[in-house]
C-alpha positions as CSV (number, residue, x, y, z in Angstrom):
1,M,4.8,58.7,-66.5
2,P,4.7,60.2,-63.0
3,P,6.7,58.4,-60.3
4,T,4.6,56.2,-58.0
5,D,4.9,56.1,-54.3
6,P,5.3,52.5,-53.1
7,M,3.8,53.4,-49.7
8,T,0.5,54.6,-51.1
9,D,0.2,52.7,-54.4
10,S,0.7,49.1,-53.0
11,P,-2.5,47.0,-53.3
12,G,-2.5,46.0,-49.7
13,N,-2.3,49.6,-48.4
14,P,-5.7,50.6,-46.9
15,T,-5.0,54.3,-47.4
16,G,-4.6,53.9,-51.1
17,F,-7.7,51.7,-51.2
18,L,-9.7,54.3,-49.2
19,D,-8.4,57.1,-51.4
20,R,-9.7,55.3,-54.5
21,I,-13.1,54.9,-52.8
22,R,-13.1,58.6,-51.9
23,S,-12.3,59.7,-55.4
24,N,-15.9,58.8,-56.4
25,P,-18.7,60.9,-54.9
26,T,-20.9,57.8,-54.4
27,G,-18.0,55.9,-52.9
28,R,-17.2,58.8,-50.6
29,L,-20.8,58.9,-49.3
30,A,-21.0,55.1,-49.0
31,L,-17.7,55.0,-47.1
32,K,-18.8,57.8,-44.8
33,I,-22.1,56.0,-44.0
34,G,-20.4,52.6,-43.6
35,V,-17.7,54.0,-41.3
36,G,-20.4,55.9,-39.3
37,I,-22.6,52.9,-38.9
38,L,-19.7,50.5,-38.0
39,G,-18.2,53.0,-35.6
40,T,-21.5,53.5,-33.9
41,L,-22.1,49.8,-33.5
42,V,-18.6,49.3,-31.9
43,V,-18.9,52.4,-29.7
44,V,-22.4,51.4,-28.4
45,T,-21.2,47.9,-27.8
46,G,-18.2,49.2,-25.8
47,I,-20.5,51.6,-23.8
48,I,-22.7,48.7,-22.9
49,L,-19.7,46.6,-21.8
50,I,-18.1,49.4,-19.7
51,P,-19.7,48.4,-16.4
52,F,-18.7,44.8,-16.8
53,P,-15.2,43.3,-16.4
54,G,-13.4,43.3,-19.6
55,P,-12.3,45.7,-22.4
56,G,-15.3,48.0,-22.5
57,W,-13.2,51.2,-22.8
58,A,-10.9,49.6,-25.3
59,I,-13.9,48.8,-27.5
60,V,-15.1,52.4,-27.2
61,I,-11.7,53.6,-28.3
62,L,-11.6,51.1,-31.1
63,G,-15.0,52.5,-32.3
64,L,-13.5,56.0,-32.1
65,A,-10.6,54.8,-34.2
66,I,-13.0,53.5,-36.8
67,W,-14.8,56.9,-36.9
68,A,-11.4,58.6,-37.2
69,V,-11.0,57.1,-40.6
70,E,-13.6,59.4,-42.0
71,F,-14.4,62.1,-39.4
72,T,-12.0,64.8,-38.3
73,W,-13.7,65.4,-35.0
74,A,-13.2,61.7,-34.1
75,K,-9.5,61.9,-35.1
76,R,-9.1,64.9,-32.8
77,L,-10.9,63.2,-29.9
78,L,-8.8,60.0,-30.5
79,H,-5.6,62.0,-30.3
80,F,-6.9,63.8,-27.2
81,T,-7.8,60.5,-25.5
82,R,-4.4,58.9,-26.5
83,R,-2.5,61.9,-25.1
84,H,-4.3,61.9,-21.8
85,V,-4.1,58.1,-21.3
86,Q,-0.3,58.3,-22.0
87,A,0.1,61.2,-19.6
88,W,-1.9,59.3,-16.9
89,T,0.2,56.2,-17.5
90,H,3.5,58.1,-17.3
91,W,2.3,59.9,-14.1
92,I,1.4,56.6,-12.5
93,L,4.7,55.0,-13.3
94,K,6.6,57.9,-11.7
95,Q,4.7,57.5,-8.4
96,P,6.1,55.4,-5.5
97,L,4.9,51.8,-5.2
98,H,2.7,52.5,-2.2
99,L,0.8,55.2,-4.1
100,R,0.4,53.0,-7.2
101,A,-0.9,50.2,-4.9
102,L,-3.4,52.6,-3.3
103,I,-4.6,53.8,-6.8
104,G,-4.9,50.2,-7.9
105,L,-6.9,49.4,-4.8
106,A,-9.2,52.3,-5.4
107,G,-9.7,51.2,-9.0
108,F,-10.4,47.7,-7.8
109,I,-13.0,48.9,-5.3
110,F,-14.7,51.1,-7.9
111,I,-14.9,48.3,-10.5
112,S,-16.2,45.9,-7.8
113,A,-18.9,48.4,-6.9
114,V,-19.9,48.8,-10.5
115,V,-20.0,45.1,-11.1
116,W,-22.0,44.6,-7.8
117,L,-24.5,47.3,-8.8
118,S,-24.8,46.1,-12.3
119,V,-25.6,42.5,-11.2
120,K,-27.9,43.7,-8.5
121,L,-29.9,46.0,-10.8
122,T,-30.0,43.7,-13.8
123,M,-30.4,40.3,-12.2
124,G,-31.5,41.0,-8.7
125,I,-28.5,39.1,-7.2
126,D,-26.7,40.6,-4.2
127,L,-23.1,39.4,-4.8
128,A,-21.8,40.9,-1.6
129,S,-24.2,38.8,0.5
130,L,-23.5,35.6,-1.6
131,I,-19.8,36.1,-1.0
132,W,-20.2,36.8,2.7
133,N,-22.4,33.7,3.1
134,F,-19.8,31.6,1.2
135,I,-17.0,32.9,3.5
136,T,-18.9,32.4,6.7
137,G,-20.3,29.1,5.6
138,K,-24.0,30.0,6.0
């Protein structure tokens, strides 16, 4: 009897479960289709949510991680994304506080502009004038 690997043979391990599904041609095709559809739904949802405040990009990356279960191109893209986000984070943390504050302010202005434009184009509401009228008491 061959030795078993407790890391891959345990019933709760998703890799062992996926390997059992992949061992059957029908299961392999069903898994590829299921992962493709689920990943697409998550990525599309994330792309729709990018302009709004919240975790739009995180949802896109989650969809990419779902695709990476079955598709090598997605796994490479996910590693590329992770590597560049980590490099950006490390670079930001090495910068002086005033530069980090300036980058944060630029990000805030960009996100505010995206939210303003999204609300203006989708609902026809000019948030800038509403806020200005609120501040000035008009």
